[in-house]
C-alpha positions as CSV (number, residue, x, y, z in Angstrom):
1,M,79.1,-17.9,22.7
2,L,78.1,-20.7,20.8
3,A,75.1,-20.1,21.5
4,Q,75.5,-17.0,20.1
5,K,76.9,-18.8,16.9
6,G,73.6,-21.1,16.8
7,H,75.4,-24.3,17.9
8,I,73.5,-26.5,19.9
9,L,73.7,-26.7,23.6
10,S,72.6,-29.3,25.8
11,R,70.2,-28.6,28.4
12,A,73.2,-27.5,30.9
13,R,74.8,-25.4,28.5
14,K,77.6,-27.1,28.9
15,T,77.7,-29.3,25.9
16,A,77.5,-28.2,22.1
17,M,77.4,-29.9,18.9
18,I,79.9,-28.7,16.9
19,Y,80.0,-30.9,13.3
20,L,83.4,-29.5,12.0
21,S,86.5,-28.0,14.3
22,H,86.8,-24.6,12.0
23,H,83.1,-24.6,12.7
24,L,84.3,-22.9,16.0
25,L,86.4,-19.9,14.5
26,G,83.7,-19.1,13.0
27,L,85.7,-19.8,9.6
28,E,83.2,-22.4,7.5
29,A,82.0,-21.0,5.1
30,A,85.4,-19.2,3.3
31,T,87.3,-22.4,4.2
32,S,84.3,-24.4,2.6
33,I,84.6,-22.0,-0.6
34,L,88.6,-22.9,-0.9
35,D,88.0,-26.2,-0.4
36,A,86.0,-26.4,-3.4
37,G,87.5,-24.1,-5.7
38,L,91.3,-24.5,-5.3
39,L,91.8,-27.6,-3.8
40,K,88.2,-29.3,-5.9
41,R,87.2,-31.4,-2.4
42,S,84.8,-31.6,-0.3
43,S,85.1,-29.8,3.4
44,G,82.5,-32.8,4.7
45,A,83.4,-36.0,5.5
46,P,84.1,-39.1,3.1
47,D,81.5,-41.2,4.8
48,P,79.8,-39.2,7.5
49,K,78.5,-41.3,10.0
50,P,76.5,-39.9,13.1
51,H,78.2,-40.1,16.6
52,L,74.9,-39.2,18.8
53,D,71.0,-39.2,18.4
54,L,69.3,-35.5,19.1
55,I,65.9,-35.5,21.3
56,A,63.7,-33.4,22.4
57,I,61.2,-33.6,24.9
58,A,57.4,-32.6,24.8
59,E,56.7,-29.3,27.1
60,Q,53.0,-31.0,27.3
61,D,50.8,-34.2,25.8
62,L,51.1,-34.4,22.7
63,P,47.9,-36.7,21.0
64,A,48.9,-39.4,18.7
65,E,50.1,-38.8,15.3
66,T,50.7,-34.8,16.3
67,L,53.0,-33.2,13.6
68,N,55.5,-30.2,14.4
69,R,53.5,-27.6,12.1
70,R,56.2,-24.7,12.5
71,E,54.2,-21.3,11.6
72,S,55.5,-18.7,9.9
């Protein structure tokens, strides 16, 4: 279900990256708007800090200074 909602999953699909708990419910847009509009506050952390690193592994050898260029 989390993959269908666009969350980043591990290769084994046993763990997912979830930034805010209300992301589990699919309510992030509504709660962010309510927080900002009614309570005049951000729904994000006051001092966000990363808790893990996201890595990628190339499927083939890449020449030095290769850039990721997405085709449109």
